[in-house]
N, C-alpha and C positions, 0 to 999 in steps of 0.2 A: 312722486305721486303726481298723476296728471290725467286729464280727461281730453280725449281728442276724437275727432270725427273721422270715420273710415268707411270705405265701401269694400265689399267683398266681390271682386269680379268673377270669381269661380262659382258663385251662387247666382249668377245672372239667369234671367228667364225672359221669355218672349211675351210681351204684352202689346197688343195692337200692332203686331208686326215689327216691334222695336225691342232690342235687347235692353233690359233694365237691370240694375244691380241694387241690392239692399244697402241701406245706410245704417250704420251702427255707431254708438258712442263707445269708445274704448277707454277703460280705466286701467292705468298701469301703476303698479306698486311693487317695489323691491324685485324687479326683474320678471315679474309675472303680469298677466293682464286678464281682463274679463271684458267681454263685449256685451253690450245691451242693445237690443233692437229698437229702432225708432218706428218701425212698421211703415217706413217710407222707402220708395224706390226711385232711382234716378238713372237716366241714360249716361253712359260713360262720357259722352262728349260735353256734358254739362258739369263735369268734375275735373278739377285740376289742382294738384298739390294740396289736398285737404280742404278745398274751398268749392262751394257750389256756385256756379255762374248765375248771375241775376237774370240771365236769358232763359233759364229753365222755366218751362211753362207753369209749374206749380211752385215757384220759388217762395212766395209768401207763406203758403200752407206748410211747405216743408220746413222753412225756417222757424215757424211758430211751434211745430211739433218737436223739432230738435231742441229748441229753447225749453220747452216743457219737460222733456225727458232729462235734459242736462241739469235743470234746476233741481229736479227730484233726486238725481244721482248725487249732485254736490251736497244736497241737504243730508243725505244718508252718510256720505263720506266724511262730512265735517261734524257729525254727531259724536259726542263723547263715548257712547257705547261702541261705535264702530272703531274709533281710534284705539280704545282699550283692547279690542280683539285683534288688532294688527300688531301688537307688540310681543 
């Protein structure tokens, strides 16, 4: 079981003349996964090995949004009802 941050390069779009990719939180469990959108986009050059560069123009805003989505996801995953449904 784990939560990680991923970008989907194939879902990239042009915004202001720059290609940006959506950020997702990915939850893995028993060989399968589910992606949850953060509704944030990032240029590929600010992404390396699962980490957002602090040089990204909206670094603080993106980090806050990711933290918010991640805490909600972890709250659901750690609930007793969710655990019971996974067995």
